[in-house]
A tleap script that builds the chain and sets N, CA, C and O, in Angstrom:
source leaprc.protein.ff14SB
mol = sequence {
  NMET LYS LYS LEU LEU GLN ASP ILE GLU LYS
  LYS ILE LYS GLU LYS ILE PRO CYS ASP LYS
  LEU ILE LEU ILE ASP ASN SER TYR LEU HIE
  LYS LYS HIE LYS SER PHE ASP GLU LYS LYS
  ILE HIE LEU LYS MET GLN ILE THR SER SER
  TYR LEU LYS LYS MET LYS PRO ILE GLU SER
  ASN ARG LEU ILE PHE SER ALA LEU LYS ASP
  GLU ILE LYS ASP LYS ILE HIE ALA LEU GLN
  ILE GLU ILE CLYS
}
set mol.1.N position { 0.823 -1.194 0.000 }
set mol.1.CA position { 0.000 0.000 0.000 }
set mol.1.C position { 0.870 1.262 0.000 }
set mol.1.O position { 0.587 2.232 -0.704 }
set mol.2.N position { 1.910 1.222 0.790 }
set mol.2.CA position { 2.798 2.379 0.874 }
set mol.2.C position { 3.397 2.706 -0.492 }
set mol.2.O position { 3.522 3.877 -0.852 }
set mol.3.N position { 3.763 1.693 -1.238 }
set mol.3.CA position { 4.339 1.882 -2.577 }
set mol.3.C position { 3.320 2.542 -3.503 }
set mol.3.O position { 3.665 3.444 -4.266 }
set mol.4.N position { 2.086 2.101 -3.439 }
set mol.4.CA position { 1.033 2.682 -4.270 }
set mol.4.C position { 0.865 4.165 -3.965 }
set mol.4.O position { 0.764 4.978 -4.884 }
set mol.5.N position { 0.834 4.523 -2.697 }
set mol.5.CA position { 0.691 5.932 -2.322 }
set mol.5.C position { 1.894 6.747 -2.778 }
set mol.5.O position { 1.743 7.897 -3.191 }
set mol.6.N position { 3.073 6.169 -2.707 }
set mol.6.CA position { 4.276 6.853 -3.196 }
set mol.6.C position { 4.210 7.060 -4.707 }
set mol.6.O position { 4.574 8.123 -5.209 }
set mol.7.N position { 3.748 6.045 -5.425 }
set mol.7.CA position { 3.609 6.155 -6.884 }
set mol.7.C position { 2.590 7.235 -7.263 }
set mol.7.O position { 2.815 8.010 -8.192 }
set mol.8.N position { 1.479 7.279 -6.542 }
set mol.8.CA position { 0.448 8.285 -6.800 }
set mol.8.C position { 1.000 9.680 -6.528 }
set mol.8.O position { 0.799 10.600 -7.320 }
set mol.9.N position { 1.687 9.829 -5.419 }
set mol.9.CA position { 2.276 11.125 -5.078 }
set mol.9.C position { 3.264 11.573 -6.160 }
set mol.9.O position { 3.266 12.738 -6.556 }
set mol.10.N position { 4.087 10.665 -6.625 }
set mol.10.CA position { 5.077 10.986 -7.660 }
set mol.10.C position { 4.387 11.445 -8.951 }
set mol.10.O position { 4.779 12.449 -9.544 }
set mol.11.N position { 3.369 10.713 -9.378 }
set mol.11.CA position { 2.656 11.073 -10.612 }
set mol.11.C position { 2.005 12.444 -10.516 }
set mol.11.O position { 2.084 13.242 -11.450 }
set mol.12.N position { 1.364 12.716 -9.394 }
set mol.12.CA position { 0.705 14.010 -9.214 }
set mol.12.C position { 1.727 15.131 -9.246 }
set mol.12.O position { 1.535 16.135 -9.932 }
set mol.13.N position { 2.804 14.962 -8.509 }
set mol.13.CA position { 3.815 16.019 -8.431 }
set mol.13.C position { 4.541 16.232 -9.757 }
set mol.13.O position { 5.019 17.334 -10.027 }
set mol.14.N position { 4.628 15.203 -10.580 }
set mol.14.CA position { 5.252 15.344 -11.901 }
set mol.14.C position { 4.362 16.131 -12.864 }
set mol.14.O position { 4.863 16.848 -13.730 }
set mol.15.N position { 3.058 15.999 -12.712 }
set mol.15.CA position { 2.133 16.582 -13.691 }
set mol.15.C position { 1.448 17.862 -13.226 }
set mol.15.O position { 0.943 18.630 -14.045 }
set mol.16.N position { 1.429 18.093 -11.911 }
set mol.16.CA position { 0.677 19.227 -11.381 }
set mol.16.C position { 1.550 20.002 -10.389 }
set mol.16.O position { 2.018 19.439 -9.400 }
set mol.17.N position { 1.764 21.282 -10.655 }
set mol.17.CA position { 2.514 22.084 -9.688 }
set mol.17.C position { 1.711 22.205 -8.382 }
set mol.17.O position { 0.571 22.671 -8.387 }
set mol.18.N position { 2.308 21.788 -7.287 }
set mol.18.CA position { 1.612 21.892 -6.008 }
set mol.18.C position { 2.599 22.193 -4.887 }
set mol.18.O position { 3.771 21.820 -4.942 }
set mol.19.N position { 2.091 22.876 -3.876 }
set mol.19.CA position { 2.904 23.222 -2.722 }
set mol.19.C position { 2.880 22.121 -1.669 }
set mol.19.O position { 3.856 21.896 -0.952 }
set mol.20.N position { 1.740 21.442 -1.596 }
set mol.20.CA position { 1.579 20.414 -0.579 }
set mol.20.C position { 0.607 19.360 -1.087 }
set mol.20.O position { -0.386 19.674 -1.743 }
set mol.21.N position { 0.910 18.104 -0.772 }
set mol.21.CA position { 0.048 17.000 -1.175 }
set mol.21.C position { -0.028 16.006 -0.025 }
set mol.21.O position { 0.991 15.506 0.452 }
set mol.22.N position { -1.247 15.729 0.411 }
set mol.22.CA position { -1.467 14.742 1.464 }
set mol.22.C position { -2.409 13.681 0.909 }
set mol.22.O position { -3.482 13.994 0.393 }
set mol.23.N position { -1.993 12.418 1.024 }
set mol.23.CA position { -2.808 11.297 0.584 }
set mol.23.C position { -3.214 10.492 1.810 }
set mol.23.O position { -2.378 10.119 2.634 }
set mol.24.N position { -4.511 10.232 1.914 }
set mol.24.CA position { -5.042 9.513 3.068 }
set mol.24.C position { -5.814 8.298 2.573 }
set mol.24.O position { -6.755 8.426 1.790 }
set mol.25.N position { -5.410 7.119 3.035 }
set mol.25.CA position { -6.115 5.891 2.681 }
set mol.25.C position { -7.287 5.712 3.646 }
set mol.25.O position { -7.088 5.411 4.823 }
set mol.26.N position { -8.498 5.899 3.144 }
set mol.26.CA position { -9.706 5.764 3.957 }
set mol.26.C position { -10.422 4.434 3.723 }
set mol.26.O position { -11.608 4.314 4.029 }
set mol.27.N position { -9.734 3.456 3.197 }
set mol.27.CA position { -10.354 2.172 2.869 }
set mol.27.C position { -11.009 1.519 4.079 }
set mol.27.O position { -12.073 0.911 3.955 }
set mol.28.N position { -10.393 1.637 5.230 }
set mol.28.CA position { -10.921 1.004 6.439 }
set mol.28.C position { -12.340 1.490 6.776 }
set mol.28.O position { -13.091 0.788 7.454 }
set mol.29.N position { -12.699 2.674 6.309 }
set mol.29.CA position { -14.032 3.208 6.577 }
set mol.29.C position { -15.117 2.541 5.731 }
set mol.29.O position { -16.307 2.726 5.984 }
set mol.30.N position { -14.709 1.778 4.742 }
set mol.30.CA position { -15.653 1.225 3.765 }
set mol.30.C position { -15.681 -0.297 3.749 }
set mol.30.O position { -16.291 -0.886 2.857 }
set mol.31.N position { -15.043 -0.939 4.702 }
set mol.31.CA position { -14.930 -2.399 4.701 }
set mol.31.C position { -16.271 -3.118 4.740 }
set mol.31.O position { -16.363 -4.253 4.273 }
set mol.32.N position { -17.294 -2.506 5.273 }
set mol.32.CA position { -18.600 -3.174 5.389 }
set mol.32.C position { -19.507 -2.914 4.188 }
set mol.32.O position { -20.623 -3.429 4.133 }
set mol.33.N position { -19.042 -2.129 3.239 }
set mol.33.CA position { -19.847 -1.860 2.036 }
set mol.33.C position { -19.892 -3.102 1.153 }
set mol.33.O position { -18.926 -3.863 1.087 }
set mol.34.N position { -21.015 -3.300 0.479 }
set mol.34.CA position { -21.168 -4.461 -0.404 }
set mol.34.C position { -20.127 -4.498 -1.506 }
set mol.34.O position { -19.616 -5.565 -1.848 }
set mol.35.N position { -19.813 -3.345 -2.057 }
set mol.35.CA position { -18.900 -3.287 -3.201 }
set mol.35.C position { -17.434 -3.180 -2.783 }
set mol.35.O position { -16.574 -2.936 -3.629 }
set mol.36.N position { -17.132 -3.359 -1.490 }
set mol.36.CA position { -15.760 -3.216 -1.019 }
set mol.36.C position { -14.860 -4.278 -1.657 }
set mol.36.O position { -15.196 -5.462 -1.686 }
set mol.37.N position { -13.730 -3.834 -2.156 }
set mol.37.CA position { -12.728 -4.711 -2.756 }
set mol.37.C position { -11.396 -4.389 -2.091 }
set mol.37.O position { -10.875 -3.284 -2.240 }
set mol.38.N position { -10.852 -5.340 -1.368 }
set mol.38.CA position { -9.618 -5.064 -0.619 }
set mol.38.C position { -8.414 -4.821 -1.528 }
set mol.38.O position { -7.357 -4.404 -1.052 }
set mol.39.N position { -8.559 -5.073 -2.815 }
set mol.39.CA position { -7.479 -4.807 -3.767 }
set mol.39.C position { -7.482 -3.354 -4.253 }
set mol.39.O position { -6.543 -2.913 -4.916 }
set mol.40.N position { -8.547 -2.616 -3.918 }
set mol.40.CA position { -8.670 -1.218 -4.339 }
set mol.40.C position { -8.819 -0.330 -3.111 }
set mol.40.O position { -9.369 -0.742 -2.090 }
set mol.41.N position { -8.317 0.904 -3.230 }
set mol.41.CA position { -8.355 1.804 -2.081 }
set mol.41.C position { -9.369 2.931 -2.252 }
set mol.41.O position { -9.749 3.303 -3.362 }
set mol.42.N position { -9.782 3.448 -1.119 }
set mol.42.CA position { -10.589 4.661 -1.044 }
set mol.42.C position { -9.609 5.746 -0.623 }
set mol.42.O position { -9.097 5.729 0.496 }
set mol.43.N position { -9.358 6.669 -1.503 }
set mol.43.CA position { -8.297 7.644 -1.300 }
set mol.43.C position { -8.844 9.054 -1.142 }
set mol.43.O position { -9.703 9.492 -1.907 }
set mol.44.N position { -8.336 9.752 -0.145 }
set mol.44.CA position { -8.635 11.175 0.018 }
set mol.44.C position { -7.353 11.927 -0.303 }
set mol.44.O position { -6.288 11.620 0.232 }
set mol.45.N position { -7.469 12.919 -1.185 }
set mol.45.CA position { -6.321 13.721 -1.607 }
set mol.45.C position { -6.560 15.164 -1.196 }
set mol.45.O position { -7.553 15.778 -1.588 }
set mol.46.N position { -5.645 15.697 -0.408 }
set mol.46.CA position { -5.671 17.119 -0.051 }
set mol.46.C position { -4.482 17.744 -0.762 }
set mol.46.O position { -3.330 17.412 -0.483 }
set mol.47.N position { -4.774 18.647 -1.676 }
set mol.47.CA position { -3.710 19.219 -2.490 }
set mol.47.C position { -3.781 20.745 -2.433 }
set mol.47.O position { -4.821 21.352 -2.687 }
set mol.48.N position { -2.649 21.334 -2.094 }
set mol.48.CA position { -2.539 22.789 -2.066 }
set mol.48.C position { -1.812 23.212 -3.323 }
set mol.48.O position { -0.631 22.914 -3.502 }
set mol.49.N position { -2.529 23.912 -4.199 }
set mol.49.CA position { -1.970 24.276 -5.493 }
set mol.49.C position { -2.655 25.530 -6.037 }
set mol.49.O position { -3.854 25.524 -6.315 }
set mol.50.N position { -1.885 26.590 -6.183 }
set mol.50.CA position { -2.455 27.800 -6.781 }
set mol.50.C position { -2.790 27.545 -8.252 }
set mol.50.O position { -3.707 28.159 -8.797 }
set mol.51.N position { -2.056 26.650 -8.885 }
set mol.51.CA position { -2.297 26.260 -10.273 }
set mol.51.C position { -3.706 25.671 -10.426 }
set mol.51.O position { -4.451 26.054 -11.328 }
set mol.52.N position { -4.058 24.746 -9.545 }
set mol.52.CA position { -5.383 24.125 -9.609 }
set mol.52.C position { -6.483 25.081 -9.159 }
set mol.52.O position { -7.598 25.037 -9.679 }
set mol.53.N position { -6.173 25.940 -8.197 }
set mol.53.CA position { -7.174 26.889 -7.698 }
set mol.53.C position { -7.644 27.853 -8.791 }
set mol.53.O position { -8.763 28.363 -8.725 }
set mol.54.N position { -6.801 28.105 -9.791 }
set mol.54.CA position { -7.169 29.008 -10.881 }
set mol.54.C position { -8.140 28.353 -11.866 }
set mol.54.O position { -8.770 29.035 -12.675 }
set mol.55.N position { -8.251 27.049 -11.792 }
set mol.55.CA position { -9.112 26.306 -12.720 }
set mol.55.C position { -10.518 26.158 -12.149 }
set mol.55.O position { -10.751 26.317 -10.951 }
set mol.56.N position { -11.436 25.848 -13.046 }
set mol.56.CA position { -12.767 25.446 -12.612 }
set mol.56.C position { -12.622 24.069 -11.963 }
set mol.56.O position { -11.746 23.295 -12.350 }
set mol.57.N position { -13.467 23.755 -10.984 }
set mol.57.CA position { -13.348 22.456 -10.302 }
set mol.57.C position { -13.359 21.257 -11.256 }
set mol.57.O position { -12.597 20.309 -11.065 }
set mol.58.N position { -14.203 21.292 -12.265 }
set mol.58.CA position { -14.263 20.165 -13.199 }
set mol.58.C position { -12.940 20.003 -13.967 }
set mol.58.O position { -12.515 18.884 -14.253 }
set mol.59.N position { -12.308 21.115 -14.291 }
set mol.59.CA position { -11.035 21.059 -15.012 }
set mol.59.C position { -9.926 20.498 -14.132 }
set mol.59.O position { -9.132 19.671 -14.581 }
set mol.60.N position { -9.869 20.941 -12.887 }
set mol.60.CA position { -8.828 20.438 -11.985 }
set mol.60.C position { -9.030 18.951 -11.696 }
set mol.60.O position { -8.062 18.193 -11.634 }
set mol.61.N position { -10.278 18.536 -11.521 }
set mol.61.CA position { -10.547 17.117 -11.290 }
set mol.61.C position { -10.172 16.277 -12.502 }
set mol.61.O position { -9.614 15.190 -12.358 }
set mol.62.N position { -10.474 16.772 -13.688 }
set mol.62.CA position { -10.103 16.042 -14.913 }
set mol.62.C position { -8.593 15.876 -15.016 }
set mol.62.O position { -8.108 14.816 -15.413 }
set mol.63.N position { -7.856 16.911 -14.663 }
set mol.63.CA position { -6.400 16.851 -14.709 }
set mol.63.C position { -5.873 15.794 -13.735 }
set mol.63.O position { -4.989 15.011 -14.082 }
set mol.64.N position { -6.406 15.776 -12.544 }
set mol.64.CA position { -5.987 14.785 -11.542 }
set mol.64.C position { -6.357 13.381 -11.992 }
set mol.64.O position { -5.536 12.467 -11.909 }
set mol.65.N position { -7.582 13.198 -12.467 }
set mol.65.CA position { -8.010 11.876 -12.935 }
set mol.65.C position { -7.177 11.427 -14.131 }
set mol.65.O position { -6.867 10.242 -14.255 }
set mol.66.N position { -6.818 12.342 -14.996 }
set mol.66.CA position { -5.983 12.017 -16.141 }
set mol.66.C position { -4.601 11.547 -15.689 }
set mol.66.O position { -4.057 10.587 -16.236 }
set mol.67.N position { -4.042 12.218 -14.703 }
set mol.67.CA position { -2.722 11.844 -14.190 }
set mol.67.C position { -2.740 10.458 -13.545 }
set mol.67.O position { -1.727 9.758 -13.530 }
set mol.68.N position { -3.898 10.069 -13.014 }
set mol.68.CA position { -4.011 8.793 -12.302 }
set mol.68.C position { -4.863 7.760 -13.035 }
set mol.68.O position { -5.413 6.852 -12.412 }
set mol.69.N position { -4.973 7.898 -14.354 }
set mol.69.CA position { -5.900 7.034 -15.104 }
set mol.69.C position { -5.625 5.541 -14.928 }
set mol.69.O position { -6.570 4.758 -14.830 }
set mol.70.N position { -4.370 5.131 -14.885 }
set mol.70.CA position { -4.058 3.707 -14.717 }
set mol.70.C position { -4.434 3.215 -13.318 }
set mol.70.O position { -4.983 2.124 -13.164 }
set mol.71.N position { -4.140 4.013 -12.321 }
set mol.71.CA position { -4.463 3.639 -10.948 }
set mol.71.C position { -5.975 3.589 -10.726 }
set mol.71.O position { -6.472 2.745 -9.981 }
set mol.72.N position { -6.693 4.490 -11.372 }
set mol.72.CA position { -8.148 4.515 -11.211 }
set mol.72.C position { -8.774 3.254 -11.818 }
set mol.72.O position { -9.775 2.751 -11.309 }
set mol.73.N position { -8.198 2.758 -12.880 }
set mol.73.CA position { -8.709 1.529 -13.498 }
set mol.73.C position { -8.559 0.320 -12.583 }
set mol.73.O position { -9.474 -0.494 -12.463 }
set mol.74.N position { -7.397 0.209 -11.936 }
set mol.74.CA position { -7.062 -1.034 -11.245 }
set mol.74.C position { -6.901 -0.954 -9.733 }
set mol.74.O position { -7.024 -1.968 -9.047 }
set mol.75.N position { -6.626 0.240 -9.201 }
set mol.75.CA position { -6.215 0.288 -7.798 }
set mol.75.C position { -7.006 1.256 -6.918 }
set mol.75.O position { -6.974 1.138 -5.693 }
set mol.76.N position { -7.706 2.199 -7.519 }
set mol.76.CA position { -8.461 3.184 -6.737 }
set mol.76.C position { -9.955 2.965 -6.973 }
set mol.76.O position { -10.437 3.039 -8.104 }
set mol.77.N position { -10.667 2.697 -5.901 }
set mol.77.CA position { -12.118 2.533 -6.002 }
set mol.77.C position { -12.823 3.884 -5.911 }
set mol.77.O position { -13.778 4.149 -6.641 }
set mol.78.N position { -12.337 4.736 -5.000 }
set mol.78.CA position { -12.955 6.046 -4.800 }
set mol.78.C position { -11.850 7.067 -4.550 }
set mol.78.O position { -10.850 6.778 -3.892 }
set mol.79.N position { -12.054 8.275 -5.096 }
set mol.79.CA position { -11.079 9.346 -4.939 }
set mol.79.C position { -11.806 10.623 -4.518 }
set mol.79.O position { -12.604 11.176 -5.274 }
set mol.80.N position { -11.524 11.069 -3.331 }
set mol.80.CA position { -12.072 12.328 -2.806 }
set mol.80.C position { -10.981 13.385 -2.917 }
set mol.80.O position { -9.886 13.212 -2.382 }
set mol.81.N position { -11.278 14.476 -3.609 }
set mol.81.CA position { -10.284 15.508 -3.869 }
set mol.81.C position { -10.667 16.791 -3.134 }
set mol.81.O position { -11.791 17.282 -3.244 }
set mol.82.N position { -9.710 17.313 -2.390 }
set mol.82.CA position { -9.880 18.596 -1.705 }
set mol.82.C position { -8.746 19.510 -2.153 }
set mol.82.O position { -7.576 19.257 -1.868 }
set mol.83.N position { -9.112 20.577 -2.857 }
set mol.83.CA position { -8.107 21.515 -3.372 }
set mol.83.C position { -8.116 22.774 -2.517 }
set mol.83.O position { -9.156 23.388 -2.279 }
set mol.84.N position { -6.928 23.132 -2.069 }
set mol.84.CA position { -6.798 24.326 -1.219 }
set mol.84.C position { -5.974 25.363 -1.916 }
set mol.84.O position { -5.748 26.442 -1.369 }
savepdb mol mol.pdb
quit
């Protein structure tokens, strides 16, 4: 899991200028859900970026999802994004 979070952090920082990035694995909060898959994570991303703040929310989310397209297919079940 730690490797996955490191890979996600690296991809985001390579593609998006940001001052701070915090990744939180919230999978444990969803273990009782019917659709829970222990091979996929529920991720909360807190990102401080003046670059993203200048964009419309849909544009910034598209950029983040684009940067993580492979992980979203296979490793991320849910992604909560908080832009500061």
